[in-house]
N, C-alpha and C positions, 0 to 999 in steps of 0.2 A: 386495659388498652388494648386496642383494636391491633390484629397484626396488619403490617402495610403488604396491599396487594396490587398490583399497579392495574390500570381499570385497559381491559384489552377484553378480546372474542376471536378464538379461532374459526376461523371461516373454510368450505371447499375450498376457496380458491388457495389460502395457505398453503393446506394438503396436497394440493396440486403441483404447487410449485415445489414446495419440499420434496416430492418423491421425483420430477424433473430431475433436481437439482441432484438428488441422491445417484440419479440413473447418470448424468454427465458428469459427476466426480469420479463414479466407478470406469467409465470410458477412459476417460483422462489421465488417469491413474495405470489403469492396464496399457493405454500404447505409451504415453508417457514416464520415463524415469527422470524425475527434474535435479536429481543427482547428480547424473550425466549432463546435464545442459544447463550450466554456468552462463552462459550468454543471454540465454529466457529467462533465469531466474534476476539477475541483474539489471535485464530492462524492464521487466515488470515491476522489480523494487522502485527502478528509475520512474515507472510512470506512477506508480501509486505516490509520491513524494511529490513529484509535479502536480497531479492531480489536487492532492489533496491541499497543496500551498495555494493551487492557483485557483480554489474556492474561496478562499479567503482571501483573495484581490494578490496573491504574489506574481509580479508581471514577469518574471523569467521564464525564458523559452526550455522547452523539454530538454535542447542542446544543453543549454547555460548551466539545467539542472545536472546534466550528466557532466559536463566539465567541473562542477563545483567538488561533485561528486566521485572525481577521480584527479582532484587535487591540481587542477589547473586556473588559471587566472581569469576570473572571469570581470567585466568592469559592469557593475551593477551597484544598487543600494545593498550597502553593508547589511540592514537588517535582514534584507529578503534574504542575500548569500547567507547568513547567519542562519536562517530560518532551515533551509536547505540543510545543511550540518547536522543543526540538532536533529532534525527529523529521519536523517541518515542512520545518526546513530541510533537513535529510538527505534525504528525499524527493523534496524540489526539485532536487536536485543529480542526480539518476538518470543523466542522460544525460549526465556528465561523468564517470562513475565508470568505472574499467576492473577490471572484476571478475575479474581475474587478476591485482593487484597488491597484495602484505601490506601494501606504503607506503600504497595509498588504503584498506584495510580499517582499518587503526590510524586514516588521518586522520576517516573517519566515522565508527568509532568515539569518536573523540573529539568529534566532532559529538553525535551522539545521545547522549553521556553528559556532555555542557558542563558544568559547576557541580556535579554530581552523585557523581562519584563519583573518587576519588582517585587512582585508578588508570586516568585515562580518556584512550582514544590508546597504554594501554600491555598488553601480555599480561600475566596475571596472575602474580602471586608466590607466592601462598599454593594451598592444596589447597582443590577446589570440586565441590561435590554438586549434581547436578540434583534439584531438587524439582517437586512438584506437589502445592500446598497443604503439607501438613505430610509429606508420603511422597518419602522421598528414592528417585528411580527408579534412580540410579546412582554411585559416584563417579568423578569425572573425572581421565583421567591424572594424573600429577603434573606440578605444575607446569615442573619441570627438563626437563621433556619437550615442552612446548608447541611451542618454536619451529621446534625440530626438523619435527614434526607437522604444524605448519603449512607450512612450508617444502615440505614431500612433496607435501602436500595440492594446492597452488598449483602447483607443477610439474607435478603429474600433470594439475590441469587442463586447464593451457598446451597439454599435450602430446597429448588427446583432446578438445581443443576442436575439430576439425574431422570428428572420426570416432564421436564420442558424440551424438543428439541433442539437442539444449537442454533440451527438458521433462525427461530423463532426467538429464543432467548437474547442472541445477539442483538436481534432489531428490536425487541422490548428495550434491552438497557440501554440501545443506543438512541431512543426517543426520551427515555425516562431520563438520561444523563442531561441531552439539553435543553429538555424542560426545566431540570435542576440549574443546570448553568455554574457548576461549582466553582469555577475560575474566573477570574477578572480576564482570563484572553487565554486561548489554547483552547478553546470546548470543542469546536468543531473537529479539528485534530485529533483531540484524544479521541473523542467518540468514534472515529474511521478509525483509529488504532485498536481503541479497544476492540471493535466487532469485530476485526479481520482478528485478533488475539483469542478472541472467545472461539471464532471456526476455526483457529488453527489447532487448538486444542484437540474440538474433533475429529478433524483432516488436515495435517500439516503441508499438505499438500495451499491450504490457504494462504500461508504465506508467502505464496509469491503469484496468487492471483489479484490483480491490480481493481478492485471492487472502486475504487475511489476513482478510478478512470471514467468508470461507468456512471457514476455517481455525476460527476464533473460533466458529462453531456446532457443530464439530467436537471441541470443545477435548479433552475426553475421551478420542477415540477418535486425535487427535493423538500424547497422553502414550501411548497404550496401542501406538500403532504403533512408536511410539521406545524402549519399552520392550520389547517384542518383540525388536526388531533388535538391542538389545543382549545378551537371548538369546543368540538365533540367531547373534548376529557377524556379522552381514552385512545389506545397506540395501534388500534386495526390497521386503520389506511397507511400508515408509515409501515408496517411490518408488511404489507402486502407490497409496497410499493418497492421496499429493499428486496423483497425475494423477486420480486419480478428484474432487478436490476443482476443478483447473483447469480441467475439465470440465464437474464442475456449475455454476461461477461462471459462464461461459462461455453459459451458458445461461438464467444472470439477466442475463446483458450485453446479450446480440441481444433479449430483450422489453423493456428498459430502453431501447436503440436504437429499436426499433420505434414501441413509445408515447411515443418523443419525438420522433419523426416524426409521431406522427399529430396529437401534441399541437401541435405547431410551428406555428400558425396562421400565414396571413400577417399578421393582426393584430401578432402576436407578432415577426415577423421585421421587421416596421417599425420598430417602438417600440426592438429592438435596434439595428438599423442608423443610429438617430438619436443613440445613445448612447455616450460614450465611456468607458472602463474606468475606474471610482475615480472619476468625477464627480458630485457631487450636483444633482440635476436640482427643482425646483419642478416640479410637476402642469401650471401653465400654460405652461412653458418647453417640456414637452415635447409639448403642445397645439400651441403656436405651430410646433415643428419638425414635427410631420403634419399643417400645415393642418386642426387641428380644431378645431370650434364648440361640440360638444354634451361637456359634461362626465360625463354620464350614461353615454354609448358611449362613451367615453373609457374610464372606469373596467371599464366591463363588458368591453370586447371586449380591451381591453391592458392594462391596469396590473393589474389582480387575475388574471389567468391568466399573467401574467407571476410575479407575486410569489408566485402558486400552485405552479409551476414553480421555483421561488427561480432563477429567470435575474435577476432585481433582486430587491434589498432595500431597506427604508426604513433611513433612516438614525435614526429616532426609535422602534425596532419598539414600545416599551412604551405610545406615545401616537399610536397611527395617524391622528388625526384632528388633529394637533397644525398649529397654522398655521406652525411652522418645519418642518415634514415635507419633505424628498428623500426623492430615488429615486437607488439608485447600482446601475448594470450590475458582476454577479458572474460 
């Protein structure tokens, strides 16, 4: 039996992107300690979830997604709200996922589609097509072949994991996964989650880089690249497309980190330093902890800048001047 080998060609363009991405990751890692920037980590995680679901026609806004994640009441379709909850749970486990395990793939598909799909956590048993809007891009392989195709794909990944650069390997997997279309629903969400997970194994900072938001910006190009690869019978064009998107999003992250470093004043650092996560504080309590007497100075130098940067949040955002207002570190 011939050994499974996904068809693709390594191009000079790919190698150029790999070099550029590696350099940018090195710079971001040097100037940014994400462990000390929980607000950036959380905001980027929310962007990832919002964009990945948006690609699948979830209509919730970024702020609504943030509210769902923060446990607030959101007016919207229950299915869409559940999709957010499921995705947040799945993305929160990236560090625990073994991207080379089919068992983990099924497990996290079960998490991603919990309460939403009858075949949650199981490969599809019916025939499926890949659609962009009302247009059928292609018909997926027959359901009877899915288990074998997935076994071959994962066996190939394990075999070449040390030979093929993770940036290229993750893109190949992404395309092959979409082509096989192993689940009845949630394939796009799982492909993007797994892409990020493979990159996380290479550089942990990818856990907080919202590649999905970049894909959403070029969603038509994303589907076009997939369609062209189906016609060509290989994933070369899709690999180049994905590498280009990773390269672009890193430019945004670099700017984000630079701005954060500039905006994170000593006042804000002191405020964050006296606050525990998820503990609500009154203005008076925070002023007391900081040893401040001037309420106006506290609001101008500490409170307002931290709220603007979304490093803290109000417990009653609809009534900013409420006597019961509290502030939480996020």
